[in-house]
DRENPA-3360 file (N, C-alpha, C; in nm, 2 decimals, always signed):
BEGIN
1 = XXXXXXXX = +0.09/-0.10/-0.02/+0.00/+0.01/-0.02/+0.12/+0.08/-0.03 ~ +0.07/+0.23/-0.09/+0.15/+0.33/-0.09/+0.14/+0.45/+0.03 ~ +0.17/+0.55/+0.08/+0.22/+0.63/+0.20/+0.12/+0.65/+0.18 ~ +0.06/+0.73/+0.09/-0.06/+0.82/+0.11/-0.19/+0.71/+0.16 ~ -0.22/+0.63/+0.07/-0.34/+0.58/+0.13/-0.36/+0.50/+0.29 ~ -0.19/+0.45/+0.31/-0.17/+0.41/+0.40/-0.21/+0.48/+0.55 ~ -0.18/+0.64/+0.53/-0.23/+0.75/+0.61/-0.35/+0.72/+0.67 ~ -0.44/+0.68/+0.55/-0.57/+0.70/+0.58/-0.66/+0.58/+0.63;
9 = XXXXXXXX = -0.58/+0.48/+0.60/-0.62/+0.38/+0.70/-0.63/+0.36/+0.89 ~ -0.77/+0.31/+0.90/-0.82/+0.27/+1.04/-0.78/+0.15/+1.10 ~ -0.75/+0.12/+1.16/-0.80/-0.03/+1.22/-0.81/-0.05/+1.31 ~ -0.97/-0.02/+1.36/-1.02/-0.11/+1.47/-1.04/-0.20/+1.57 ~ -1.05/-0.18/+1.73/-1.14/-0.29/+1.71/-1.24/-0.36/+1.71 ~ -1.36/-0.38/+1.69/-1.49/-0.44/+1.74/-1.59/-0.36/+1.82 ~ -1.53/-0.30/+1.92/-1.58/-0.21/+2.03/-1.58/-0.10/+2.03 ~ -1.46/-0.06/+1.88/-1.42/+0.12/+1.82/-1.54/+0.13/+1.75;
17 = XXXXXXXX = -1.57/+0.07/+1.68/-1.64/+0.08/+1.51/-1.74/+0.19/+1.54 ~ -1.84/+0.18/+1.59/-1.96/+0.23/+1.57/-1.94/+0.37/+1.64 ~ -1.80/+0.39/+1.74/-1.85/+0.53/+1.82/-1.73/+0.60/+1.75 ~ -1.63/+0.52/+1.63/-1.55/+0.54/+1.56/-1.67/+0.66/+1.46 ~ -1.76/+0.56/+1.40/-1.83/+0.64/+1.27/-1.93/+0.69/+1.30 ~ -1.94/+0.73/+1.42/-2.06/+0.80/+1.49/-2.07/+0.94/+1.50 ~ -1.85/+0.95/+1.50/-1.81/+1.06/+1.47/-1.83/+1.18/+1.33 ~ -1.88/+1.10/+1.21/-1.87/+1.12/+1.11/-1.98/+1.09/+1.10;
25 = XXXXXXXX = -2.04/+1.02/+1.09/-2.15/+0.98/+1.00/-2.31/+1.00/+1.13 ~ -2.42/+1.00/+1.08/-2.55/+1.04/+1.19/-2.56/+0.89/+1.19 ~ -2.62/+0.83/+1.35/-2.70/+0.70/+1.37/-2.77/+0.66/+1.25 ~ -2.85/+0.74/+1.23/-3.00/+0.70/+1.12/-2.90/+0.63/+1.00 ~ -2.77/+0.67/+0.95/-2.72/+0.59/+0.80/-2.57/+0.51/+0.88 ~ -2.54/+0.52/+1.00/-2.46/+0.40/+0.96/-2.56/+0.24/+0.98 ~ -2.53/+0.18/+0.91/-2.55/+0.05/+0.91/-2.58/-0.05/+1.00 ~ -2.69/-0.11/+1.02/-2.71/-0.18/+1.19/-2.61/-0.28/+1.20;
33 = XXXXXXXX = -2.57/-0.32/+1.13/-2.42/-0.42/+1.10/-2.30/-0.36/+1.25 ~ -2.33/-0.24/+1.25/-2.21/-0.16/+1.34/-2.30/-0.10/+1.40 ~ -2.44/-0.13/+1.41/-2.47/-0.04/+1.55/-2.55/+0.07/+1.55 ~ -2.62/+0.08/+1.41/-2.67/+0.18/+1.33/-2.76/+0.20/+1.35 ~ -2.85/+0.23/+1.25/-2.97/+0.27/+1.21/-3.08/+0.22/+1.11 ~ -2.93/+0.20/+0.99/-3.00/+0.18/+0.89/-2.95/+0.05/+0.81 ~ -3.05/-0.02/+0.73/-3.05/-0.17/+0.78/-3.04/-0.15/+0.62 ~ -2.92/-0.14/+0.62/-2.84/-0.20/+0.42/-2.87/-0.29/+0.38;
41 = XXXXXXXX = -2.90/-0.39/+0.29/-2.82/-0.52/+0.22/-2.74/-0.47/+0.11 ~ -2.66/-0.55/+0.05/-2.54/-0.55/-0.02/-2.66/-0.55/-0.17 ~ -2.64/-0.46/-0.24/-2.71/-0.48/-0.37/-2.84/-0.36/-0.35 ~ -2.86/-0.29/-0.28/-2.93/-0.20/-0.24/-2.91/-0.09/-0.34 ~ -3.00/-0.08/-0.43/-3.02/+0.07/-0.44/-3.03/+0.25/-0.43 ~ -2.94/+0.35/-0.44/-2.93/+0.42/-0.36/-3.11/+0.49/-0.30 ~ -3.12/+0.51/-0.26/-3.24/+0.62/-0.15/-3.22/+0.80/-0.18 ~ -3.19/+0.83/-0.29/-3.14/+0.97/-0.31/-3.30/+1.05/-0.21;
49 = XXXXXXXX = -3.22/+1.16/-0.08/-3.23/+1.26/-0.06/-3.35/+1.31/-0.13 ~ -3.48/+1.44/-0.04/-3.51/+1.57/-0.07/-3.43/+1.65/-0.17 ~ -3.30/+1.68/-0.10/-3.24/+1.81/-0.13/-3.18/+1.78/-0.21 ~ -3.17/+1.64/-0.30/-3.08/+1.59/-0.35/-3.17/+1.56/-0.50 ~ -3.27/+1.54/-0.49/-3.38/+1.52/-0.63/-3.42/+1.60/-0.68 ~ -3.38/+1.76/-0.56/-3.45/+1.90/-0.60/-3.37/+1.92/-0.73 ~ -3.26/+1.92/-0.71/-3.09/+1.95/-0.79/-3.10/+1.85/-0.94 ~ -3.11/+1.71/-0.90/-3.12/+1.71/-1.07/-3.19/+1.67/-1.17;
57 = XXXXXXXX = -3.12/+1.66/-1.24/-3.24/+1.67/-1.40/-3.19/+1.50/-1.45 ~ -3.33/+1.45/-1.46/-3.32/+1.35/-1.55/-3.35/+1.34/-1.65 ~ -3.28/+1.24/-1.74/-3.24/+1.24/-1.83/-3.29/+1.09/-1.93 ~ -3.30/+1.04/-1.83/-3.43/+0.90/-1.88/-3.51/+0.91/-1.78 ~ -3.63/+0.84/-1.83/-3.83/+0.83/-1.80/-3.79/+0.76/-1.67 ~ -3.75/+0.68/-1.65/-3.73/+0.63/-1.50/-3.72/+0.68/-1.37 ~ -3.62/+0.81/-1.41/-3.59/+0.89/-1.28/-3.53/+0.82/-1.19 ~ -3.48/+0.75/-1.17/-3.45/+0.68/-1.04/-3.22/+0.62/-1.12;
65 = XXXXXXXX = -3.18/+0.59/-1.06/-3.05/+0.54/-1.06/-3.08/+0.41/-1.05 ~ -2.99/+0.30/-1.19/-3.02/+0.21/-1.27/-2.94/+0.12/-1.18 ~ -2.98/+0.01/-1.16/-2.88/-0.08/-1.08/-2.72/-0.11/-1.16 ~ -2.65/-0.13/-1.11/-2.47/-0.13/-1.18/-2.47/+0.00/-1.13 ~ -2.27/-0.06/-1.17/-2.24/+0.10/-1.18/-2.26/+0.20/-1.26 ~ -2.21/+0.31/-1.14/-2.27/+0.48/-1.19/-2.15/+0.54/-1.17 ~ -2.12/+0.66/-1.27/-1.99/+0.74/-1.34/-2.02/+0.87/-1.29 ~ -1.97/+0.98/-1.20/-2.00/+1.09/-1.19/-1.90/+1.17/-1.31;
73 = XXXXXXXX = -1.89/+1.27/-1.35/-1.85/+1.31/-1.46/-1.88/+1.49/-1.43 ~ -1.69/+1.55/-1.44/-1.78/+1.68/-1.43/-1.79/+1.76/-1.57 ~ -1.86/+1.85/-1.57/-1.93/+1.90/-1.72/-1.93/+2.06/-1.73 ~ -1.94/+2.10/-1.80/-1.92/+2.24/-1.84/-1.96/+2.35/-1.74 ~ -1.95/+2.44/-1.65/-2.04/+2.49/-1.56/-2.07/+2.44/-1.46 ~ -1.97/+2.40/-1.39/-2.01/+2.31/-1.26/-2.10/+2.26/-1.29 ~ -2.13/+2.15/-1.38/-2.27/+2.06/-1.37/-2.17/+1.89/-1.40 ~ -2.23/+1.79/-1.29/-2.22/+1.68/-1.28/-2.29/+1.63/-1.38;
81 = XXXXXXXX = -2.31/+1.47/-1.40/-2.31/+1.38/-1.52/-2.33/+1.27/-1.46 ~ -2.44/+1.19/-1.43/-2.42/+1.07/-1.35/-2.43/+0.99/-1.53 ~ -2.33/+0.91/-1.51/-2.36/+0.80/-1.69/-2.41/+0.68/-1.62 ~ -2.49/+0.58/-1.68/-2.45/+0.49/-1.59/-2.35/+0.39/-1.68 ~ -2.28/+0.25/-1.61/-2.17/+0.24/-1.72/-2.16/+0.05/-1.70 ~ -2.05/+0.03/-1.71/-2.07/-0.12/-1.73/-2.10/-0.18/-1.82 ~ -2.22/-0.31/-1.88/-2.23/-0.37/-1.96/-2.36/-0.41/-1.97 ~ -2.41/-0.45/-2.07/-2.54/-0.52/-2.08/-2.52/-0.66/-2.15;
89 = XXXXXXXX = -2.57/-0.77/-2.08/-2.62/-0.93/-2.11/-2.46/-0.95/-2.13 ~ -2.31/-0.87/-2.07/-2.24/-0.87/-2.03/-2.12/-0.87/-2.17 ~ -2.17/-0.83/-2.30/-2.11/-0.81/-2.38/-2.13/-0.69/-2.41 ~ -2.20/-0.60/-2.41/-2.28/-0.50/-2.45/-2.20/-0.35/-2.38 ~ -2.12/-0.28/-2.40/-2.11/-0.19/-2.30/-2.17/-0.06/-2.26 ~ -2.22/-0.04/-2.19/-2.34/+0.03/-2.12/-2.25/+0.19/-2.13 ~ -2.27/+0.26/-2.13/-2.23/+0.44/-2.15/-2.33/+0.53/-2.17 ~ -2.45/+0.53/-2.09/-2.64/+0.61/-2.09/-2.56/+0.70/-1.99;
97 = XXXXXX = -2.63/+0.82/-2.04/-2.67/+0.97/-1.97/-2.79/+0.94/-1.86 ~ -2.75/+0.92/-1.75/-2.96/+0.92/-1.67/-2.93/+1.01/-1.58 ~ -2.85/+1.14/-1.55/-2.91/+1.29/-1.48/-2.77/+1.35/-1.47 ~ -2.79/+1.48/-1.49/-2.71/+1.57/-1.48/-2.73/+1.63/-1.27 ~ -2.70/+1.69/-1.24/-2.65/+1.75/-1.13/-2.61/+1.95/-1.13 ~ -2.68/+2.03/-1.09/-2.66/+2.14/-1.14/-2.63/+2.20/-0.97;
% end
């Protein structure tokens, strides 16, 4: 591991995980497996809060983040574009703009 990354890594005892996370994250956003109130499951799609939804302009009719990888890219004028990436049916690359954030 390079030194810059190593400086950011924190190894905790099980008993210190929740108290450390709570310094940076509200309890309702800490996964329940770490003692918080967020019932996270692998594969869950993001549940965008009202503040983010107000600033998104969807370019797809579904108005939701699709499953699979999404890449945010900086565009002109301070705008950020959400691009659904990865592949469809394993062989067809996916590169679809789904939303813009202003």
